[in-house]
Backbone and ligand atoms as CSV (ligand in chain L), in Angstrom:
chain,resi,resn,atom,element,x,y,z
A,1,MET,N,N,3.072,2.550,70.477
A,1,MET,CA,C,2.256,1.839,71.460
A,1,MET,C,C,1.155,1.049,70.750
A,2,ASP,N,N,0.846,-0.074,71.304
A,2,ASP,CA,C,-0.214,-0.914,70.771
A,2,ASP,C,C,-1.543,-0.139,70.816
A,3,ARG,N,N,-2.201,-0.052,69.674
A,3,ARG,CA,C,-3.440,0.746,69.613
A,3,ARG,C,C,-4.553,0.156,70.484
A,4,LEU,N,N,-4.497,-1.140,70.725
A,4,LEU,CA,C,-5.526,-1.750,71.565
A,4,LEU,C,C,-5.362,-1.305,73.024
A,5,ILE,N,N,-4.132,-1.280,73.498
A,5,ILE,CA,C,-3.866,-0.817,74.868
A,5,ILE,C,C,-4.204,0.671,74.960
A,6,TRP,N,N,-3.835,1.405,73.949
A,6,TRP,CA,C,-4.145,2.842,73.936
A,6,TRP,C,C,-5.656,3.060,74.071
A,7,ALA,N,N,-6.439,2.290,73.312
A,7,ALA,CA,C,-7.903,2.436,73.358
A,7,ALA,C,C,-8.443,2.112,74.748
A,8,ALA,N,N,-7.917,1.069,75.382
A,8,ALA,CA,C,-8.382,0.699,76.728
A,8,ALA,C,C,-8.025,1.791,77.737
A,9,ARG,N,N,-6.845,2.368,77.567
A,9,ARG,CA,C,-6.452,3.461,78.480
A,9,ARG,C,C,-7.352,4.675,78.270
A,10,GLN,N,N,-7.642,4.985,77.031
A,10,GLN,CA,C,-8.444,6.166,76.729
A,10,GLN,C,C,-9.883,6.035,77.230
A,11,VAL,N,N,-10.485,4.893,77.006
A,11,VAL,CA,C,-11.904,4.723,77.347
A,11,VAL,C,C,-12.114,4.635,78.854
A,12,ARG,N,N,-11.065,4.274,79.558
A,12,ARG,CA,C,-11.160,4.103,81.021
A,12,ARG,C,C,-11.726,5.357,81.700
A,13,GLN,N,N,-11.495,6.515,81.120
A,13,GLN,CA,C,-11.987,7.760,81.713
A,13,GLN,C,C,-13.512,7.792,81.823
A,14,TYR,N,N,-14.194,6.966,81.039
A,14,TYR,CA,C,-15.656,6.975,81.045
A,14,TYR,C,C,-16.254,5.933,81.992
A,15,ALA,N,N,-15.402,5.176,82.675
A,15,ALA,CA,C,-15.901,4.178,83.621
A,15,ALA,C,C,-16.800,4.853,84.650
A,16,TYR,N,N,-17.848,4.116,85.036
A,16,TYR,CA,C,-18.776,4.630,86.053
A,16,TYR,C,C,-18.564,3.784,87.298
A,17,ALA,N,N,-17.748,4.279,88.198
A,17,ALA,CA,C,-17.371,3.506,89.388
A,17,ALA,C,C,-17.414,4.373,90.640
A,18,PRO,N,N,-18.589,4.965,90.937
A,18,PRO,CA,C,-18.675,5.862,92.087
A,18,PRO,C,C,-18.567,5.148,93.431
A,19,TYR,N,N,-18.757,3.846,93.454
A,19,TYR,CA,C,-18.758,3.118,94.728
A,19,TYR,C,C,-17.391,2.540,95.058
A,20,SER,N,N,-16.732,1.970,94.069
A,20,SER,CA,C,-15.422,1.366,94.327
A,20,SER,C,C,-14.271,2.285,93.935
A,21,GLY,N,N,-14.514,3.174,92.999
A,21,GLY,CA,C,-13.421,3.990,92.475
A,21,GLY,C,C,-12.467,3.188,91.605
A,22,PHE,N,N,-12.822,1.944,91.332
A,22,PHE,CA,C,-11.973,1.038,90.560
A,22,PHE,C,C,-12.380,1.131,89.090
A,23,ARG,N,N,-11.774,2.061,88.397
A,23,ARG,CA,C,-12.156,2.336,87.014
A,23,ARG,C,C,-11.373,1.442,86.055
A,24,VAL,N,N,-12.126,0.767,85.176
A,24,VAL,CA,C,-11.509,-0.170,84.236
A,24,VAL,C,C,-11.963,0.153,82.817
A,25,GLY,N,N,-11.025,0.068,81.892
A,25,GLY,CA,C,-11.322,0.201,80.472
A,25,GLY,C,C,-10.902,-1.074,79.760
A,26,ALA,N,N,-11.671,-1.475,78.777
A,26,ALA,CA,C,-11.333,-2.662,77.990
A,26,ALA,C,C,-11.498,-2.344,76.514
A,27,ALA,N,N,-10.657,-2.943,75.699
A,27,ALA,CA,C,-10.742,-2.780,74.252
A,27,ALA,C,C,-10.622,-4.158,73.613
A,28,LEU,N,N,-11.628,-4.510,72.845
A,28,LEU,CA,C,-11.723,-5.829,72.227
A,28,LEU,C,C,-11.473,-5.692,70.731
A,29,GLU,N,N,-10.586,-6.527,70.217
A,29,GLU,CA,C,-10.241,-6.477,68.790
A,29,GLU,C,C,-10.893,-7.640,68.064
A,30,THR,N,N,-11.638,-7.327,67.020
A,30,THR,CA,C,-12.302,-8.373,66.240
A,30,THR,C,C,-11.348,-8.905,65.173
A,31,ASP,N,N,-11.760,-9.969,64.504
A,31,ASP,CA,C,-10.877,-10.575,63.502
A,31,ASP,C,C,-10.703,-9.702,62.265
A,32,ASP,N,N,-11.520,-8.663,62.099
A,32,ASP,CA,C,-11.298,-7.746,60.972
A,32,ASP,C,C,-10.578,-6.470,61.419
A,33,GLY,N,N,-10.095,-6.469,62.662
A,33,GLY,CA,C,-9.305,-5.334,63.142
A,33,GLY,C,C,-10.104,-4.237,63.814
A,34,THR,N,N,-11.407,-4.391,63.869
A,34,THR,CA,C,-12.245,-3.402,64.538
A,34,THR,C,C,-11.979,-3.446,66.041
A,35,ILE,N,N,-11.946,-2.283,66.664
A,35,ILE,CA,C,-11.769,-2.208,68.112
A,35,ILE,C,C,-13.060,-1.701,68.734
A,36,ILE,N,N,-13.554,-2.450,69.704
A,36,ILE,CA,C,-14.775,-2.081,70.422
A,36,ILE,C,C,-14.439,-1.982,71.902
A,37,THR,N,N,-14.794,-0.861,72.494
A,37,THR,CA,C,-14.391,-0.606,73.877
A,37,THR,C,C,-15.551,-0.760,74.843
A,38,GLY,N,N,-15.196,-0.868,76.116
A,38,GLY,CA,C,-16.188,-0.938,77.181
A,38,GLY,C,C,-15.569,-0.470,78.481
A,39,VAL,N,N,-16.420,-0.074,79.398
A,39,VAL,CA,C,-15.968,0.329,80.734
A,39,VAL,C,C,-16.832,-0.371,81.767
A,40,ASN,N,N,-16.335,-0.429,82.985
A,40,ASN,CA,C,-17.175,-0.983,84.043
A,40,ASN,C,C,-18.240,0.044,84.412
A,41,VAL,N,N,-19.420,-0.473,84.714
A,41,VAL,CA,C,-20.557,0.370,85.084
A,41,VAL,C,C,-21.126,-0.175,86.385
A,42,GLU,N,N,-20.953,0.558,87.461
A,42,GLU,CA,C,-21.456,0.126,88.759
A,42,GLU,C,C,-22.888,0.608,88.962
A,43,ASN,N,N,-23.519,0.052,90.009
A,43,ASN,CA,C,-24.896,0.406,90.304
A,43,ASN,C,C,-25.076,0.436,91.818
A,44,ALA,N,N,-25.991,1.264,92.296
A,44,ALA,CA,C,-26.267,1.320,93.728
A,44,ALA,C,C,-26.686,-0.049,94.250
A,45,SER,N,N,-27.322,-0.841,93.395
A,45,SER,CA,C,-27.592,-2.235,93.713
A,45,SER,C,C,-26.379,-3.009,93.197
A,46,TYR,N,N,-25.396,-3.205,94.048
A,46,TYR,CA,C,-24.065,-3.655,93.639
A,46,TYR,C,C,-24.013,-4.801,92.626
A,47,PRO,N,N,-24.809,-5.876,92.821
A,47,PRO,CA,C,-24.666,-7.008,91.880
A,47,PRO,C,C,-25.023,-6.664,90.438
A,48,LEU,N,N,-25.684,-5.567,90.220
A,48,LEU,CA,C,-26.087,-5.200,88.859
A,48,LEU,C,C,-24.960,-4.582,88.044
A,49,GLY,N,N,-23.856,-4.286,88.670
A,49,GLY,CA,C,-22.738,-3.700,87.941
A,49,GLY,C,C,-22.215,-4.647,86.876
A,50,CYS,N,N,-21.520,-4.084,85.899
A,50,CYS,CA,C,-20.969,-4.891,84.805
A,50,CYS,C,C,-19.515,-4.512,84.584
A,51,CYS,N,N,-18.681,-5.506,84.373
A,51,CYS,CA,C,-17.258,-5.281,84.125
A,51,CYS,C,C,-17.039,-4.689,82.727
A,52,ALA,N,N,-15.901,-4.040,82.576
A,52,ALA,CA,C,-15.530,-3.433,81.295
A,52,ALA,C,C,-15.393,-4.474,80.189
A,53,GLU,N,N,-14.831,-5.614,80.527
A,53,GLU,CA,C,-14.605,-6.647,79.506
A,53,GLU,C,C,-15.933,-7.143,78.930
A,54,ARG,N,N,-16.889,-7.401,79.814
A,54,ARG,CA,C,-18.189,-7.871,79.328
A,54,ARG,C,C,-18.945,-6.752,78.620
A,55,ALA,N,N,-18.798,-5.523,79.089
A,55,ALA,CA,C,-19.455,-4.411,78.393
A,55,ALA,C,C,-18.960,-4.336,76.951
A,56,ALA,N,N,-17.658,-4.499,76.763
A,56,ALA,CA,C,-17.099,-4.471,75.396
A,56,ALA,C,C,-17.589,-5.676,74.598
A,57,LEU,N,N,-17.561,-6.846,75.219
A,57,LEU,CA,C,-17.979,-8.068,74.526
A,57,LEU,C,C,-19.436,-7.989,74.097
A,58,TYR,N,N,-20.305,-7.567,74.988
A,58,TYR,CA,C,-21.727,-7.542,74.664
A,58,TYR,C,C,-22.037,-6.475,73.605
A,59,THR,N,N,-21.327,-5.384,73.654
A,59,THR,CA,C,-21.487,-4.376,72.603
A,59,THR,C,C,-21.073,-4.951,71.256
A,60,ALA,N,N,-19.941,-5.639,71.249
A,60,ALA,CA,C,-19.428,-6.218,69.995
A,60,ALA,C,C,-20.398,-7.254,69.432
A,61,VAL,N,N,-20.906,-8.109,70.290
A,61,VAL,CA,C,-21.839,-9.135,69.827
A,61,VAL,C,C,-23.100,-8.474,69.275
A,62,GLY,N,N,-23.529,-7.402,69.923
A,62,GLY,CA,C,-24.704,-6.671,69.464
A,62,GLY,C,C,-24.507,-5.975,68.131
A,63,GLN,N,N,-23.249,-5.821,67.746
A,63,GLN,CA,C,-22.945,-5.225,66.448
A,63,GLN,C,C,-22.660,-6.296,65.391
A,64,GLY,N,N,-22.841,-7.554,65.787
A,64,GLY,CA,C,-22.706,-8.641,64.820
A,64,GLY,C,C,-21.379,-9.364,64.834
A,65,TYR,N,N,-20.457,-8.975,65.697
A,65,TYR,CA,C,-19.150,-9.636,65.743
A,65,TYR,C,C,-19.220,-10.904,66.577
A,66,ARG,N,N,-18.491,-11.917,66.125
A,66,ARG,CA,C,-18.441,-13.182,66.852
A,66,ARG,C,C,-17.014,-13.717,67.009
A,67,ARG,N,N,-16.080,-13.141,66.256
A,67,ARG,CA,C,-14.708,-13.660,66.279
A,67,ARG,C,C,-13.775,-12.560,66.801
A,68,PHE,N,N,-13.049,-12.926,67.861
A,68,PHE,CA,C,-12.193,-11.944,68.527
A,68,PHE,C,C,-10.755,-12.441,68.613
A,69,VAL,N,N,-9.841,-11.506,68.526
A,69,VAL,CA,C,-8.416,-11.850,68.484
A,69,VAL,C,C,-7.721,-11.496,69.797
A,70,ARG,N,N,-7.981,-10.285,70.279
A,70,ARG,CA,C,-7.320,-9.824,71.507
A,70,ARG,C,C,-8.280,-8.945,72.308
A,71,ILE,N,N,-7.982,-8.863,73.616
A,71,ILE,CA,C,-8.652,-7.879,74.452
A,71,ILE,C,C,-7.594,-7.253,75.350
A,72,ALA,N,N,-7.644,-5.945,75.473
A,72,ALA,CA,C,-6.751,-5.235,76.390
A,72,ALA,C,C,-7.581,-4.733,77.565
A,73,VAL,N,N,-7.041,-4.879,78.753
A,73,VAL,CA,C,-7.725,-4.466,79.977
A,73,VAL,C,C,-6.791,-3.550,80.766
A,74,VAL,N,N,-7.324,-2.396,81.131
A,74,VAL,CA,C,-6.531,-1.446,81.919
A,74,VAL,C,C,-7.326,-1.050,83.151
A,75,GLY,N,N,-6.771,-1.366,84.314
A,75,GLY,CA,C,-7.376,-0.977,85.582
A,75,GLY,C,C,-6.503,0.052,86.273
A,76,PRO,N,N,-6.884,0.423,87.480
A,76,PRO,CA,C,-6.093,1.399,88.214
A,76,PRO,C,C,-4.834,0.760,88.810
A,77,GLY,N,N,-3.963,1.585,89.288
A,77,GLY,CA,C,-2.800,1.075,90.010
A,77,GLY,C,C,-1.602,0.774,89.135
A,78,SER,N,N,-0.609,0.199,89.769
A,78,SER,CA,C,0.667,-0.031,89.087
A,78,SER,C,C,0.863,-1.488,88.666
A,79,ARG,N,N,-0.128,-2.335,88.971
A,79,ARG,CA,C,-0.031,-3.737,88.549
A,79,ARG,C,C,-1.132,-4.051,87.547
A,80,PRO,N,N,-0.834,-4.837,86.510
A,80,PRO,CA,C,-1.871,-5.223,85.537
A,80,PRO,C,C,-3.009,-5.971,86.232
A,81,VAL,N,N,-4.235,-5.666,85.822
A,81,VAL,CA,C,-5.427,-6.282,86.429
A,81,VAL,C,C,-5.978,-7.336,85.478
A,82,PRO,N,N,-6.090,-8.578,85.928
A,82,PRO,CA,C,-6.647,-9.626,85.062
A,82,PRO,C,C,-8.170,-9.581,85.045
A,83,PRO,N,N,-8.791,-10.090,83.996
A,83,PRO,CA,C,-10.256,-10.187,83.972
A,83,PRO,C,C,-10.747,-11.103,85.089
A,84,CYS,N,N,-11.907,-10.810,85.651
A,84,CYS,CA,C,-12.474,-11.677,86.684
A,84,CYS,C,C,-12.912,-13.003,86.053
A,85,GLY,N,N,-13.221,-13.950,86.885
A,85,GLY,CA,C,-13.611,-15.259,86.390
A,85,GLY,C,C,-14.845,-15.234,85.506
A,86,GLY,N,N,-15.805,-14.379,85.860
A,86,GLY,CA,C,-17.013,-14.272,85.053
A,86,GLY,C,C,-16.723,-13.773,83.655
A,87,CYS,N,N,-15.865,-12.801,83.544
A,87,CYS,CA,C,-15.506,-12.262,82.226
A,87,CYS,C,C,-14.709,-13.275,81.423
A,88,ARG,N,N,-13.865,-14.035,82.089
A,88,ARG,CA,C,-13.112,-15.073,81.385
A,88,ARG,C,C,-14.088,-16.063,80.753
A,89,GLN,N,N,-15.085,-16.471,81.509
A,89,GLN,CA,C,-16.073,-17.412,80.991
A,89,GLN,C,C,-16.883,-16.789,79.852
A,90,ALA,N,N,-17.271,-15.537,80.023
A,90,ALA,CA,C,-18.060,-14.866,78.973
A,90,ALA,C,C,-17.258,-14.772,77.676
A,91,LEU,N,N,-15.993,-14.437,77.783
A,91,LEU,CA,C,-15.142,-14.336,76.591
A,91,LEU,C,C,-14.921,-15.711,75.962
A,92,ALA,N,N,-14.764,-16.731,76.807
A,92,ALA,CA,C,-14.481,-18.083,76.315
A,92,ALA,C,C,-15.619,-18.639,75.465
A,93,GLU,N,N,-16.812,-18.095,75.619
A,93,GLU,CA,C,-17.944,-18.508,74.787
A,93,GLU,C,C,-17.617,-18.368,73.304
A,94,PHE,N,N,-16.722,-17.429,72.979
A,94,PHE,CA,C,-16.407,-17.128,71.587
A,94,PHE,C,C,-15.016,-17.620,71.195
A,95,GLY,N,N,-14.451,-18.515,71.992
A,95,GLY,CA,C,-13.163,-19.109,71.644
A,95,GLY,C,C,-11.998,-18.473,72.370
A,96,ASP,N,N,-10.818,-18.876,71.961
A,96,ASP,CA,C,-9.609,-18.380,72.617
A,96,ASP,C,C,-9.235,-17.015,72.047
A,97,LEU,N,N,-8.576,-16.210,72.844
A,97,LEU,CA,C,-8.045,-14.942,72.380
A,97,LEU,C,C,-6.919,-14.539,73.319
A,98,THR,N,N,-6.167,-13.556,72.911
A,98,THR,CA,C,-5.056,-13.070,73.723
A,98,THR,C,C,-5.551,-11.990,74.668
A,99,VAL,N,N,-5.188,-12.095,75.928
A,99,VAL,CA,C,-5.586,-11.122,76.944
A,99,VAL,C,C,-4.354,-10.294,77.322
A,100,ILE,N,N,-4.462,-8.992,77.097
A,100,ILE,CA,C,-3.364,-8.074,77.416
A,100,ILE,C,C,-3.791,-7.243,78.614
A,101,MET,N,N,-3.008,-7.314,79.670
A,101,MET,CA,C,-3.318,-6.569,80.890
A,101,MET,C,C,-2.269,-5.486,81.080
A,102,ALA,N,N,-2.744,-4.244,81.177
A,102,ALA,CA,C,-1.815,-3.125,81.269
A,102,ALA,C,C,-2.260,-2.165,82.366
A,103,THR,N,N,-1.460,-1.162,82.583
A,103,THR,CA,C,-1.746,-0.159,83.610
A,103,THR,C,C,-1.967,1.200,82.937
A,104,PRO,N,N,-2.507,2.164,83.679
A,104,PRO,CA,C,-2.716,3.488,83.084
A,104,PRO,C,C,-1.414,4.160,82.659
A,105,ASP,N,N,-0.345,3.841,83.352
A,105,ASP,CA,C,0.954,4.444,83.064
A,105,ASP,C,C,1.597,3.774,81.840
A,106,GLU,N,N,1.945,4.561,80.851
A,106,GLU,CA,C,2.530,4.011,79.628
A,106,GLU,C,C,3.837,3.276,79.870
A,107,THR,N,N,4.488,3.568,80.992
A,107,THR,CA,C,5.762,2.897,81.288
A,107,THR,C,C,5.543,1.710,82.237
A,108,GLY,N,N,4.280,1.452,82.581
A,108,GLY,CA,C,3.974,0.362,83.506
A,108,GLY,C,C,4.113,-1.010,82.865
A,109,PRO,N,N,4.043,-2.048,83.685
A,109,PRO,CA,C,4.187,-3.418,83.175
A,109,PRO,C,C,2.991,-3.847,82.331
A,110,ILE,N,N,3.251,-4.716,81.388
A,110,ILE,CA,C,2.198,-5.283,80.540
A,110,ILE,C,C,2.330,-6.797,80.609
A,111,GLU,N,N,1.202,-7.455,80.857
A,111,GLU,CA,C,1.210,-8.911,80.944
A,111,GLU,C,C,0.284,-9.461,79.867
A,112,THR,N,N,0.740,-10.475,79.167
A,112,THR,CA,C,-0.044,-11.060,78.082
A,112,THR,C,C,-0.208,-12.558,78.318
A,113,ARG,N,N,-1.455,-13.016,78.257
A,113,ARG,CA,C,-1.761,-14.436,78.453
A,113,ARG,C,C,-2.840,-14.864,77.475
A,114,GLY,N,N,-2.898,-16.142,77.218
A,114,GLY,CA,C,-3.995,-16.698,76.437
A,114,GLY,C,C,-5.204,-16.885,77.341
A,115,LEU,N,N,-6.397,-16.675,76.798
A,115,LEU,CA,C,-7.598,-16.837,77.617
A,115,LEU,C,C,-7.706,-18.262,78.161
A,116,HIS,N,N,-7.388,-19.244,77.344
A,116,HIS,CA,C,-7.484,-20.628,77.800
A,116,HIS,C,C,-6.477,-20.917,78.907
A,117,GLU,N,N,-5.403,-20.145,78.916
A,117,GLU,CA,C,-4.435,-20.273,80.009
A,117,GLU,C,C,-5.020,-19.694,81.300
A,118,LEU,N,N,-5.770,-18.611,81.175
A,118,LEU,CA,C,-6.380,-17.977,82.343
A,118,LEU,C,C,-7.620,-18.729,82.834
A,119,LEU,N,N,-8.218,-19.515,81.947
A,119,LEU,CA,C,-9.438,-20.242,82.306
A,119,LEU,C,C,-9.352,-21.689,81.815
A,120,PRO,N,N,-8.526,-22.489,82.474
A,120,PRO,CA,C,-8.440,-23.896,82.072
A,120,PRO,C,C,-9.714,-24.639,82.480
A,121,HIS,N,N,-10.003,-25.706,81.781
A,121,HIS,CA,C,-11.173,-26.551,82.083
A,121,HIS,C,C,-12.462,-25.732,82.098
A,122,GLN,N,N,-12.591,-24.879,81.122
A,122,GLN,CA,C,-13.764,-23.998,81.071
A,122,GLN,C,C,-15.037,-24.759,80.726
A,123,PHE,N,N,-16.140,-24.166,81.120
A,123,PHE,CA,C,-17.460,-24.698,80.783
A,123,PHE,C,C,-17.784,-24.255,79.367
A,124,GLY,N,N,-18.068,-25.232,78.491
A,124,GLY,CA,C,-18.340,-24.886,77.108
A,124,GLY,C,C,-19.696,-25.369,76.654
A,125,ALA,N,N,-20.074,-24.946,75.459
A,125,ALA,CA,C,-21.386,-25.289,74.923
A,125,ALA,C,C,-21.585,-26.797,74.844
A,126,GLU,N,N,-20.473,-27.541,74.630
A,126,GLU,CA,C,-20.599,-28.996,74.527
A,126,GLU,C,C,-21.040,-29.614,75.846
A,127,LEU,N,N,-20.940,-28.839,76.945
A,127,LEU,CA,C,-21.353,-29.321,78.259
A,127,LEU,C,C,-22.721,-28.768,78.659
A,128,GLY,N,N,-23.278,-27.912,77.826
A,128,GLY,CA,C,-24.516,-27.235,78.174
A,128,GLY,C,C,-25.681,-28.188,78.404
A,129,ALA,N,N,-26.696,-27.682,79.069
A,129,ALA,CA,C,-27.859,-28.495,79.432
A,129,ALA,C,C,-28.602,-28.948,78.187
A,130,LYS,N,N,-28.665,-30.231,78.007
A,130,LYS,CA,C,-29.414,-30.786,76.880
A,130,LYS,C,C,-30.413,-31.827,77.363
A,131,GLU,N,N,-30.397,-32.098,78.662
A,131,GLU,CA,C,-31.311,-33.085,79.221
A,131,GLU,C,C,-32.670,-32.442,79.439
A,132,GLU,N,N,-33.657,-33.301,79.538
A,132,GLU,CA,C,-34.990,-32.802,79.849
A,132,GLU,C,C,-35.000,-32.262,81.273
A,133,PRO,N,N,-35.666,-31.143,81.516
A,133,PRO,CA,C,-35.745,-30.625,82.882
A,133,PRO,C,C,-36.417,-31.637,83.801
A,134,HIS,N,N,-35.931,-31.706,85.017
A,134,HIS,CA,C,-36.506,-32.630,85.996
A,134,HIS,C,C,-37.865,-32.117,86.469
A,135,GLY,N,N,-38.778,-33.029,86.642
A,135,GLY,CA,C,-40.055,-32.704,87.260
A,135,GLY,C,C,-41.029,-31.985,86.347
A,136,LEU,N,N,-40.727,-31.923,85.057
A,136,LEU,CA,C,-41.668,-31.255,84.160
A,136,LEU,C,C,-42.282,-32.251,83.197
L,1,ZN,ZN,ZN,-15.252,-9.191,85.020
């Protein structure tokens, strides 16, 4: 079994999802082969929750990593769960990578897509605000 999918399945047990019960694990692979995991963390103030993919990404960036090769995402149920639009954009900040979507069941389906395929026409740094703020 792919060690990245295995890591996402394993870490999923630590997801904090008391409100939705939708537990997600993510495992991000850096260009040197390091695997950094994350889980979704919900909050009583719902908008403050964070997805597993971004939790893994932000942890990795905080450890000095900037180049990523693959991310595996494992959610509940029998169908692979894709990253939400926000996570796609957050990941795209660091370039393209392969997104592997799997299920908790080792015999379940696995779907693999390129991030740029999942997020066409993405907002990039070249489009970022460089104009003077209005009214200042
Ligand atoms: Zn997300």
